[in-house]
N, C-alpha and C positions, 0 to 999 in steps of 0.2 A: 504492498499500500504505500504510494508516493504521497507525502504529506510536503506541501509547498509554503516554508515561512517565508512571506514576502518582505524584501528590505527594500528601502527607500529613504532618500536622504531626509535625516530628522525624524525619524519615526521614534515613537515611545517605548524604550526599551522593555518597561514591564507588560505592556500589550502585547509581546511578542514571546519573551522569555516564561511567562506564566503559562500559556498552553504548550510552548514547548517543552517544560519540564514536565507535562502531564502525559503527553502525546508521542514524543521524540522516543522514551524508552521501551515502549511497548514491543515485543517480539516482531510483531505484525507489521511495523510503521518504518517506512525508510524515508527520514528527515531531510529536507532539502532547504538549504536559504538560497532563495531566488532573487535575484536583481536584474538590472537592466545589463549590465556587465560584471565583469569579476574582479573590479575595484573595490578596496575596504569601503564599506558604509558606515556612516557613524549616525549613532541615535542623537537626539536632540540633547542629550546631556555630555556626549562625546563618546560613549563607549562604541569602540569599532567593532565590527563583525564582518566576517570574510565570507562573501556569498561561494557557495558551492557549484551553483550552476547559474545559467542566465534564463531569461524569457526566453528565448529563441530557441535553448536546448530542451526545455521543460514544457510542453505544449499538453500534455493529458494527465496532472495531478489528479489523484483520486479525493485530497483535502487541499482546501487553499483556507491559510489563515493569515488575515490582513490585519496589522496592528495600525492604530491610528496616531496622529500626531498635532501637536500644538501650531505646527507649520502646515495645516490641513489645505488652506487656501493654494499654497505652491504646489501640494501634492495632487490638487484636482486639475492642475493645469499638465501634469505629467502624461503626456498622451501615449506613451510608450506602454506606461504601468495600466492606465484606464483601459487601453485596447485588450492589453494581454487579458485581463481580469475577465473581460467580455467574452473573447475568444475562447478560455478555458472553462469558462463557466456550464456552459451547454454538456460537459463531460463530466463533470465532477460527482462524487458521490456526495460530497458537502463543502460547501461555500462558506466563509465563516468571516466574521471581523470581530474588533474589541475597538470599543472606544471611538474615535472619529474615522477610524477605518472603513465604518458601514456609510460613511460619506462617499468613499471611493467605490464602495459597491453602486451605490444610489448612481455617481456619475456614470458608471458602466452600464446602468440600464438594468442590473439585477434586482434592485429593490422597487421596482416601479409597481405599485397596488400591493405591495409585500409588507406585513407586519415587521417593523423593527424597532430596536433602540439603539442609543448613541450614548456620548456624554450629554451631561443635562446643559451644556451650554451651546450646543448646536443642535438642539432638538428642532428649532425652528425652520434652520438650515436644511436638514434631513427632509422635513417634511417639503420643503420647495423643490427638492430632488426628486420627490415623487412619490416616496415613502408613506405609509400608515404609521405615525410615530406613536410607540407604547414606551411607557416608562419602567417596565419589568427590567430586573437586572440583568435576564437571559431572554432572549425569543426565539423560538423555531416558527418557522413558515417554509413549508415542506423541506427542500434540502437545503435552506438558507439559516443560518445563525447568526446572530448577532447579540454582543455583550456589551454592556453600558461601559461607564468610564473605567478604564485602566484595572483596578484587581478586578474586576467582574472578568476579565480575560480567565482568572482562576477557575472560577464558577462556569464558565463557559466551556471550558477544557475537560473539567470532570463531567459536566451534562453531555459533552460528545463523545468521551470515552465510555459512558454509560451504552450508548446508542451504536458505537462502532464493536466493542468487545464485552458489553455487559455490565450489570450493573455492580456484580461482585469485584470486578476487575476496576471500577472506578473507586469503589468504597476503599480496596486496598491501596490502591494509588494515593489516594486521600491521605490515608494513615500514614503510610511510608512518608509522606512529605509534612507530617504532621499539622495539616492545614487545620486547624482548630480557632479560628479567628477570636481574639478577645481584645478587640480596639479598645483604646485608653479613654477614647471621645465617641460620644454620639452625634458625630458631625458629619457624616458621610455622604449626606444627601441634601439638596438644598431643603428640603423638606423640614429636615431635621435641624439643620445649620441655625437657623435664626435669621432674622433680616440684618443684623449688624455684622455677620460673620460672612454673609453673603455677600453683601455691599463690599466688604473688605476684599472677599475673593475676587469678584470681580475687578477691582480697580488692581488689584495685584496682575490679573491676565492682560490688562490694558498698557501694561508698565509703568 
């Protein structure tokens, strides 16, 4: 099973690494870091990742995982990336995204009329790109799976693992990762954060 973990300039590392840790270690999986070329790709915080293949070389992946990015506006203009997503989707078993990666799926025409989620700051943009926006943490619509912001990629990966290899396998993976979240604060969504923190977060995004 060929699983394509998509790389592009300034992607969000955890969006990619979370699902990778869950899916890539399964004996049935052959993971690939796929990008436009074979040069090193750096995430938005500077972490370098080396592609193992290119869009031109990997044209029939079974699973696609698209991370998001705070530089999603630039990513949406990446015609080679968007065209590759549109081209491979008809033959995938699952096409997935984390965070603003769903905007790339939408730009490729994959989410038109489909239920999907994304980071809370870009829900309106996702709707403008043709998706039916849902605020759930992980959303399945046919063979398309979308996860909300960043850390939701871990949940998405576990739910996808259950679909691919059975619930027990996913549960064992969760146990081995000791994924038992106990966040120190209950401010992980705009609904919980309150108006003051929400305003501060939006101000920080604008720089």
